[in-house]
MARKEKOL-762867 format. One record per residue (C-alpha): residue in three letters; z, y, x. Coordinates in steps of 0.02 Angstrom, whole numbers, plus 50000, padded with zeros to 5 digits. Example, Ala and Ser with C-alpha at 12.3 -4.5 7.8 and 13.67 -1.06 7.14 Angstrom:
BEGIN
ALA503904977550615SER503574994750684
***
This chain:
BEGIN
UNK488555088149632UNK487515087649471UNK488915093549357UNK488195103949215UNK486385101749271UNK485765100349091UNK483905098849134UNK484065087149285UNK483355069649260UNK482545063749421UNK482735046649505UNK484095045249637UNK483845027749708UNK484715019549856UNK486155031349893UNK487505024050005UNK489235031549993UNK489995022950144UNK491465034650173UNK492425038250015UNK494305038650046UNK494595039449859UNK493515040849706UNK493995059049677UNK492545064849785UNK491355058449650UNK492365064349499UNK491295074449379UNK489745071049484UNK488615070249331UNK489825077349201UNK488865087449070UNK487195083549152UNK486625079548976UNK484805074749013UNK485205062849156UNK484865044649113UNK484205037149274UNK484665019749337UNK485855021849484UNK486455003849483UNK485765001549660UNK486995014349732UNK488205006949858UNK489935013049810UNK491024999349885UNK492395011249941UNK492685017949766UNK493655004249678UNK493445011549504UNK492285023749421UNK492925041449455UNK493625051149309UNK492275060249209UNK490915053849328UNK489615053549190UNK490435061249036UNK489145069948927UNK487625061149002UNK486345049548925UNK486785037349065UNK488565035648998UNK487945024448857UNK486965013148976UNK488215002349074UNK486794993149162UNK486275009749242UNK487995012249322UNK488435008049502UNK489494992649531UNK491135000749582UNK492094992149722UNK490834977949740
***
């Protein structure tokens, strides 16, 4: 969705991913979105048991675990 969006850094609060058969739908969602460092810990991602592969690789957010959603919770 935001893959490669190098200038994107806007808040994205309160998203609810209720229907996610597997985490692959979110794979690479922010990959290479290098400026993105927003707190998305409020996202509801209960159907995705683990963080999707390359979800946030290459982002500022990748180094901020507290900003990550709580996968499978």
